[in-house]
C-alpha positions as CSV (number, residue, x, y, z in Angstrom):
1,M,212.8,47.6,97.3
2,T,215.1,44.8,96.3
3,E,218.8,45.2,97.2
4,W,220.6,43.9,94.0
5,R,224.1,43.0,95.9
6,L,226.6,40.5,94.9
7,P,228.4,38.4,97.4
8,P,231.4,40.4,99.0
9,E,234.1,38.3,97.0
10,A,232.2,38.9,93.7
11,L,231.7,42.5,94.2
12,A,235.4,42.9,95.1
13,A,236.2,41.0,91.9
14,V,233.9,43.3,89.7
15,A,235.5,46.4,91.5
16,S,239.1,45.2,90.9
17,N,238.5,44.4,87.2
18,L,236.8,47.8,86.6
19,E,239.6,49.7,88.2
20,Q,242.2,47.8,86.1
21,S,240.3,48.2,82.9
22,E,241.9,50.7,80.3
23,Q,238.3,51.4,78.9
24,W,236.8,52.1,82.2
25,A,239.8,54.4,82.9
26,A,239.0,56.3,79.6
27,L,235.5,56.7,80.6
28,L,236.5,58.0,84.1
29,R,238.9,60.6,82.1
30,H,235.8,61.6,80.2
31,F,233.9,62.4,83.4
32,E,236.8,64.2,84.9
33,Y,237.3,66.6,82.0
34,S,233.8,66.9,80.4
35,S,231.8,70.0,81.2
36,W,229.3,69.4,78.4
37,F,226.4,66.9,77.6
38,G,227.4,63.4,77.1
39,L,225.6,60.1,76.8
40,V,227.1,56.7,77.9
41,V,225.5,53.4,77.7
42,I,226.6,50.8,80.2
43,L,225.4,47.1,79.2
44,V,225.2,44.6,82.2
45,P,223.9,41.0,82.7
46,D,221.5,42.1,85.5
47,R,220.8,44.4,88.2
48,Y,223.5,42.9,90.5
49,I,226.2,43.8,88.3
50,A,224.7,47.1,87.7
51,N,224.7,47.8,91.5
52,A,228.2,46.8,91.6
53,C,229.2,49.3,88.9
54,H,227.2,52.1,90.4
55,G,229.1,51.7,93.8
56,V,232.6,51.6,92.0
57,L,231.7,54.6,89.8
58,K,230.3,56.6,92.8
59,E,233.5,56.2,94.8
60,Q,235.7,57.0,91.9
61,L,233.8,60.1,91.0
62,E,233.9,61.2,94.6
63,R,237.7,61.0,94.4
64,Q,237.4,63.4,91.3
65,G,235.3,65.9,93.1
66,A,232.5,64.9,90.8
67,A,228.9,63.9,91.7
68,L,226.7,61.0,90.8
69,L,223.0,61.5,91.0
70,T,220.7,58.4,90.7
71,L,217.5,58.7,89.1
72,P,215.4,55.9,90.5
73,V,213.6,53.5,88.2
74,N,211.7,51.1,90.2
75,S,208.9,50.0,87.9
76,P,208.2,50.0,84.2
77,Q,205.8,52.9,84.6
78,E,208.6,55.0,86.0
79,L,210.8,53.9,83.1
80,E,208.2,55.2,80.7
81,Q,208.1,58.6,82.2
82,L,211.9,59.0,81.8
83,P,211.7,61.8,79.3
84,T,209.6,63.9,81.5
85,S,211.4,63.0,84.6
86,L,214.8,64.2,82.9
87,L,213.4,67.4,81.6
88,T,211.9,68.3,85.2
89,L,215.0,67.0,87.3
90,E,216.2,69.6,89.6
91,H,219.8,70.0,90.8
92,A,221.5,67.9,88.2
93,P,225.3,68.1,88.9
94,A,227.4,70.6,87.0
95,R,230.1,68.0,86.6
96,G,229.5,64.2,87.0
97,V,226.8,61.7,86.2
98,V,223.0,61.2,86.1
99,W,222.6,57.4,86.5
100,I,219.3,55.7,85.0
101,E,219.5,51.9,85.5
102,A,216.8,49.3,84.4
103,A,218.9,46.3,83.7
104,I,216.3,43.6,83.1
105,P,217.6,40.3,81.6
106,E,215.4,38.4,79.2
107,T,215.1,35.7,81.7
108,L,213.0,37.5,84.1
109,H,209.3,37.0,84.1
110,D,208.3,40.5,83.6
111,Y,210.9,41.2,80.9
112,G,208.2,42.0,78.4
113,R,206.8,44.9,80.4
114,W,210.3,46.3,80.9
115,R,211.3,45.9,77.3
116,R,208.1,47.8,76.3
117,A,208.9,50.5,78.8
118,W,212.3,51.0,77.4
119,M,210.9,51.2,73.9
120,R,208.5,54.0,75.1
121,A,211.1,55.7,77.0
122,A,213.6,55.5,74.1
123,A,210.9,56.9,71.7
124,G,210.3,59.8,73.9
125,L,214.0,60.6,74.6
126,N,214.6,60.7,70.9
127,Q,212.1,63.4,70.6
128,V,213.5,65.5,73.3
129,R,217.2,65.0,72.3
130,N,218.0,68.7,71.7
131,A,216.2,69.7,74.8
132,L,218.3,67.2,76.9
133,R,221.5,68.6,75.4
134,E,220.5,72.2,76.1
135,R,219.5,71.3,79.8
136,Y,222.5,69.1,80.8
137,R,226.1,70.0,81.2
138,C,226.9,66.5,82.4
139,T,226.8,62.9,81.4
140,L,223.6,60.8,81.2
141,V,224.4,57.2,82.0
142,F,221.8,54.6,80.8
143,V,222.4,51.0,82.3
144,G,220.6,48.2,80.8
145,A,220.7,44.6,79.7
146,P,222.6,43.9,76.7
147,W,219.4,44.0,74.4
148,L,219.1,47.8,75.3
149,Q,221.8,48.6,72.8
150,E,220.0,47.4,69.6
151,L,216.7,48.9,71.0
152,L,218.3,52.4,71.5
153,R,219.9,52.2,68.1
154,E,216.7,51.4,66.3
155,I,214.0,53.5,68.2
156,A,216.1,56.5,69.2
157,P,218.6,57.0,66.4
158,D,218.9,60.7,66.9
159,L,219.8,60.2,70.5
160,W,222.1,57.3,69.7
161,S,224.0,59.3,67.4
162,V,225.3,61.7,70.1
163,R,226.5,58.8,72.4
164,T,229.9,59.2,73.8
165,T,230.5,55.3,74.3
166,V,229.1,52.0,75.0
167,V,230.6,50.0,77.9
168,T,229.9,46.2,78.3
169,V,230.4,44.7,81.6
170,G,230.2,40.9,82.2
171,G,231.0,39.6,78.8
172,E,232.9,36.6,78.0
173,A,234.8,38.0,75.0
174,P,238.6,37.3,74.6
175,S,239.4,40.7,76.0
176,T,237.7,40.2,79.5
177,V,239.7,39.9,82.5
178,E,239.5,36.6,84.4
179,V,238.7,36.2,88.2
180,G,239.1,32.5,89.2
181,A,236.9,30.5,86.8
182,E,234.7,33.6,86.0
183,K,235.1,36.5,83.5
184,W,233.6,39.7,84.6
185,I,234.5,42.6,82.6
186,E,234.6,43.7,78.9
187,A,234.5,47.4,78.2
188,T,234.4,48.0,74.4
189,E,232.5,49.7,71.7
190,P,230.4,48.5,70.0
191,G,229.3,46.3,73.0
192,W,227.5,43.0,73.2
193,Q,228.9,40.5,70.7
194,D,226.4,37.6,70.9
195,P,224.4,38.0,67.7
196,D,221.5,36.2,69.3
197,R,221.3,38.7,72.3
198,A,221.0,35.4,74.4
199,P,222.8,34.7,77.8
200,D,225.8,32.3,77.5
201,P,224.2,29.2,79.1
202,D,227.4,27.4,79.9
203,F,228.9,30.3,81.5
204,A,225.9,30.8,83.6
205,L,225.9,27.3,84.7
206,R,229.4,27.6,85.9
207,Q,228.5,30.7,87.9
208,A,225.4,28.7,89.4
209,A,227.6,25.8,90.3
210,Q,229.8,28.2,92.5
211,L,226.9,29.3,94.4
212,D,225.5,25.9,95.2
213,G,224.5,25.8,98.8
214,V,225.7,29.4,99.3
215,D,223.0,31.7,97.6
216,G,219.9,30.0,96.4
217,E,218.2,33.2,95.0
218,R,221.3,34.1,93.0
219,R,221.8,30.6,91.8
220,A,218.1,30.3,90.7
221,L,218.6,33.4,88.5
222,L,221.7,32.1,86.9
223,L,219.9,28.9,86.2
224,T,217.0,30.8,84.7
225,R,219.5,32.6,82.6
226,A,221.2,29.5,81.5
227,G,217.9,27.9,80.6
228,E,217.0,30.8,78.3
229,G,220.4,30.7,76.7
230,F,220.0,27.0,76.0
231,A,216.6,27.6,74.6
232,A,217.9,30.3,72.3
233,R,220.5,27.9,71.0
234,G,217.9,25.1,70.4
235,R,219.5,22.9,73.3
236,R,216.0,22.2,74.6
237,E,216.5,19.4,77.1
238,E,219.3,21.3,78.7
239,A,217.0,24.5,78.8
240,L,214.4,22.4,80.5
241,D,216.8,20.9,83.2
242,A,218.1,24.3,84.1
243,I,214.6,26.1,84.4
244,D,213.3,23.0,86.2
245,E,216.0,23.3,88.7
246,A,215.4,27.1,89.2
247,A,211.8,26.4,89.8
248,R,212.7,23.7,92.4
249,I,214.8,26.2,94.1
250,Y,212.2,28.9,94.1
251,R,209.7,26.6,95.5
252,Q,212.0,25.8,98.3
253,L,212.4,29.5,98.9
254,A,208.8,30.3,98.7
255,A,208.0,27.5,101.3
256,E,210.4,29.4,103.7
257,R,209.5,33.0,102.8
258,A,206.3,33.0,100.7
259,D,205.9,36.8,100.5
260,A,209.5,37.2,99.2
261,F,209.6,34.4,96.7
262,R,206.1,33.5,95.4
263,P,206.4,36.0,92.6
264,N,209.7,34.3,91.5
265,L,208.2,30.9,91.6
266,A,205.3,32.0,89.5
267,G,207.5,33.6,87.0
268,S,209.8,30.4,87.0
269,L,206.7,28.2,86.4
270,N,205.7,30.3,83.2
271,S,209.3,29.8,81.9
272,L,209.0,26.2,82.6
273,S,205.8,25.9,80.8
274,D,207.5,27.5,77.7
275,R,210.3,24.9,77.8
276,L,207.9,22.0,78.3
277,S,205.8,23.2,75.3
278,E,208.9,23.4,73.0
279,L,209.4,19.7,73.8
280,G,205.8,18.9,72.9
281,R,204.9,18.1,76.6
282,R,201.8,20.0,76.4
283,E,200.0,18.5,79.4
284,D,203.0,19.2,81.7
285,A,203.2,22.7,80.2
286,L,199.8,23.5,80.9
287,A,200.0,22.2,84.5
288,A,203.0,24.5,85.2
289,A,201.2,27.5,83.6
290,T,198.0,26.8,85.7
291,E,200.0,26.6,88.8
292,A,201.5,30.0,88.0
293,V,197.9,31.4,87.4
294,D,197.0,30.2,90.8
295,L,199.9,31.9,92.5
296,Y,199.3,35.1,90.7
297,R,195.6,34.9,91.7
298,Q,196.7,34.6,95.4
299,L,199.2,37.5,94.9
300,A,196.6,39.6,93.2
301,A,194.0,39.1,95.9
302,E,196.6,40.4,98.4
303,R,198.2,43.2,96.2
304,P,196.0,43.8,93.2
305,D,197.9,46.9,92.0
306,A,201.1,44.9,91.8
307,F,200.0,41.6,90.5
308,R,196.9,41.8,88.5
309,P,199.0,42.5,85.5
310,Y,201.0,39.3,85.9
311,L,197.8,37.4,86.4
312,A,196.4,38.7,83.2
313,M,199.5,37.7,81.4
314,S,199.5,34.2,82.9
315,L,195.8,33.7,82.0
316,N,196.9,34.5,78.3
317,N,199.6,31.7,78.5
318,V,197.1,29.2,80.0
319,A,194.7,30.1,77.2
320,I,197.2,29.4,74.5
321,G,198.0,26.0,76.4
322,L,194.4,25.0,76.6
323,S,193.8,25.9,72.9
324,D,196.8,23.8,71.9
325,L,195.2,20.8,73.8
326,G,191.8,21.4,71.9
327,R,190.0,22.5,75.2
328,R,188.6,25.6,73.4
329,E,185.9,26.4,75.5
330,E,188.3,26.7,78.7
331,A,190.7,28.5,76.5
332,L,188.2,31.2,75.7
333,A,187.2,31.5,79.3
334,A,190.9,32.2,80.3
335,A,191.5,34.6,77.4
336,T,188.2,36.5,78.2
337,E,189.3,36.9,81.9
338,A,192.6,38.3,80.6
339,V,190.9,40.8,78.5
340,D,188.6,41.8,81.3
341,L,191.5,42.4,83.7
342,Y,193.5,44.4,81.1
343,R,190.4,46.4,80.4
344,Q,190.2,47.5,84.1
345,L,193.9,48.1,84.2
346,A,193.8,50.2,81.0
347,A,190.9,52.2,82.3
348,D,192.8,53.3,85.3
349,R,196.3,53.6,83.5
350,P,195.8,53.6,79.8
351,D,199.3,54.7,79.0
352,A,200.7,51.7,80.7
353,F,198.1,49.1,79.8
354,R,196.7,49.8,76.5
355,P,199.3,47.8,74.6
356,D,198.5,44.8,77.0
357,L,194.8,45.1,76.3
358,A,195.4,45.1,72.5
359,M,197.7,42.1,72.6
360,S,195.1,40.1,74.7
361,L,192.2,41.2,72.4
362,N,194.2,39.6,69.5
363,N,194.6,36.5,71.6
364,L,190.8,36.6,72.4
365,S,190.1,36.9,68.6
366,A,192.0,33.7,68.0
367,M,190.2,31.7,70.6
368,L,186.8,33.0,69.2
369,S,187.8,32.2,65.7
370,A,188.8,28.7,66.9
371,L,185.2,28.2,68.0
372,G,183.5,29.5,64.8
373,R,182.5,32.8,66.6
374,R,183.9,34.8,63.7
375,E,181.8,38.0,64.1
376,E,182.8,38.3,67.7
377,A,186.4,37.4,66.6
378,L,186.2,40.3,64.1
379,A,185.0,42.7,66.8
380,A,188.0,41.8,69.1
381,A,190.6,42.0,66.2
382,T,189.1,45.4,65.1
383,E,189.3,46.8,68.6
384,A,193.0,45.6,69.0
385,V,193.9,47.4,65.5
386,D,192.1,50.6,66.7
387,L,194.2,50.6,70.0
388,Y,197.5,49.9,68.2
389,R,196.6,52.6,65.6
390,Q,196.2,55.1,68.6
391,L,199.6,53.9,70.1
392,A,201.4,54.0,66.8
393,A,200.2,57.5,66.0
394,D,201.9,58.7,69.2
395,R,205.0,56.5,69.0
396,P,205.4,55.0,65.6
397,D,208.8,53.5,66.2
398,A,207.6,51.7,69.3
399,F,204.1,50.4,68.0
400,R,204.1,50.0,64.2
401,P,205.4,46.4,64.4
402,D,202.5,45.7,66.9
403,L,200.0,47.3,64.6
404,A,201.4,45.1,61.7
405,R,200.9,42.0,63.6
406,S,197.5,43.1,64.8
407,L,196.5,43.8,61.1
408,G,197.7,40.3,60.4
409,V,195.2,38.8,62.9
410,L,192.4,41.0,61.5
411,G,193.2,40.0,57.9
412,Q,193.0,36.3,59.0
413,T,189.7,37.0,60.7
414,L,188.4,38.6,57.6
415,S,189.5,35.7,55.6
416,G,187.6,33.3,57.8
417,L,184.5,35.3,57.0
418,D,185.3,35.1,53.2
419,R,186.0,38.9,53.0
420,H,189.1,38.3,51.0
421,T,189.5,41.6,49.4
422,D,189.3,43.4,52.9
423,A,191.8,40.8,54.2
424,A,194.3,41.4,51.4
425,D,194.1,45.2,52.1
426,R,194.9,44.5,55.8
427,F,197.7,42.3,54.9
428,E,199.1,44.8,52.4
429,E,199.0,47.6,55.0
430,A,200.8,45.4,57.4
431,I,203.5,44.6,55.1
432,R,204.0,48.3,54.4
433,L,204.2,49.1,58.0
434,I,206.8,46.3,58.9
435,G,208.8,47.0,55.6
436,P,211.2,49.6,57.1
437,F,211.8,47.4,60.2
438,F,212.4,44.3,58.3
439,L,214.9,46.1,55.8
440,R,216.9,47.5,58.8
441,V,216.9,44.3,61.0
442,P,215.7,41.3,58.8
443,M,216.2,38.5,61.1
444,A,214.1,40.2,63.9
445,F,211.1,40.5,61.6
446,A,211.7,37.6,59.0
447,A,209.1,35.3,60.4
448,L,206.4,38.0,60.7
449,N,207.0,39.3,57.2
450,A,207.1,35.9,55.6
451,G,203.8,35.1,57.3
452,L,202.2,38.3,56.2
453,A,203.4,37.8,52.6
454,Q,202.0,34.4,52.4
455,E,198.6,35.5,53.7
456,Y,198.5,38.4,51.4
457,I,199.2,36.2,48.4
458,G,196.4,33.8,49.5
459,A,193.9,36.5,50.1
460,L,194.6,38.0,46.6
461,E,194.2,34.7,44.9
462,A,190.9,34.1,46.6
463,S,189.8,37.6,45.5
464,S,191.2,37.2,41.9
465,R,193.6,40.0,42.3
466,Q,197.2,40.4,41.4
467,P,199.8,41.0,43.9
468,D,201.7,44.3,44.1
469,L,205.1,43.4,42.9
470,E,206.7,46.6,43.7
471,L,205.8,46.0,47.4
472,L,207.0,42.4,47.4
473,L,210.1,42.6,45.3
474,P,212.4,44.2,48.1
475,I,211.0,41.5,50.7
476,M,211.8,38.8,48.2
477,Q,215.4,40.0,47.7
478,V,216.1,40.3,51.4
479,F,214.8,36.8,51.9
480,E,217.0,35.5,49.0
481,K,220.1,37.2,50.8
482,L,219.2,35.5,54.1
483,K,218.9,32.2,52.3
484,S,222.2,32.6,50.6
485,E,224.0,33.6,53.9
486,R,222.5,30.5,55.6
487,Q,223.7,28.2,52.8
488,E,227.1,29.7,53.2
489,E,227.1,29.0,56.8
490,E,226.1,25.4,56.4
491,E,228.9,24.9,53.9
């Protein structure tokens, strides 16, 4: 198990600033006097800072005579079982904290799996909120990356409504306390202030520069964070430079300690492929993605349970890269292998891998359509929709957006078969599903909703039907509002 430890001087800086923070002191007072259920969310950049906060809080609670019980979360599967784990946990402290941490930044190669796990956990926790309040007379502390706040608010609104506070550590807002050239702590409600939920790339670069020649692993992680932050801001060349340097460091580390760093190298190569693709360097992007597949294939041969999911994910990336270069038969082969892997994984662990199987089936459908094999494409898209229907029936908030996307793929496949009436019905269903999410968080679902609406209108025209204006009008009003806001910002 990885030890997420900062260098001693950085750890001391975090501890010092936490102890001097008024907001952290207020949080400690809550722990000191609270003898009832509480929910605290701590947002941190990564597991290094989470570990530092854990150590500081443990010492401070011990001085109060209170306990800190850590509920281990070492895999996405363990995170998905969080509602059950909490309801069956024995010996929760009568006064103190139950600590649950899975702080996965968006820069990590397995971020998608962890995010889906948090979504499923949040949906389950929302359903058992009252049971948790009855069971616990202490504080539950959820520790995650900054994106966790919005996820909990949207997917677990009932649970979110009973939170005690949100504390953000590692921000760069004006209220932060400086240590040398770095800023480590902000503790405030409502939390993360970056509207894009992306890392600050310049800050990450400054942190990385301080570790040059000192801590290669930590430096590579910070460079990866910087690359993702640059990419989110459209600074593509800088994003590529940062990710390229991170991959170079991981390559050196993997040459020295292959067992420890080959997974990191493979993950950074996937990120590098994304950055190269954004700059139109498709051949280079495919080369990086192919190298990642080769690495994951080696790792999966040695440890299939751990790395077959990553191999399947990387095969999907390669399939897309091959398709972009017009190498459609090779793309189909890669997509088919990914589906076969996910089908095996889902047979063994359906709760964990049915979403991945559904996603890869949509990808396979697109590859089959590109080769004119439309009936086979329809079968794959239909299977994906059926899987997402099952998932959305159990956890609607977590999987309805995925079901809407999958219905869009099915609708496109039906249009390709000139079944325009059926296609319009699928697009309409998708728009109705995504509507509540779009109205709550427009920017997160704007692209999907716009694409579905365009496909819906096209399918209706092809089938000589009129659109449902009652369905489209609220969407059009939101888009007009977004357009006006963008024009005001440009002025």
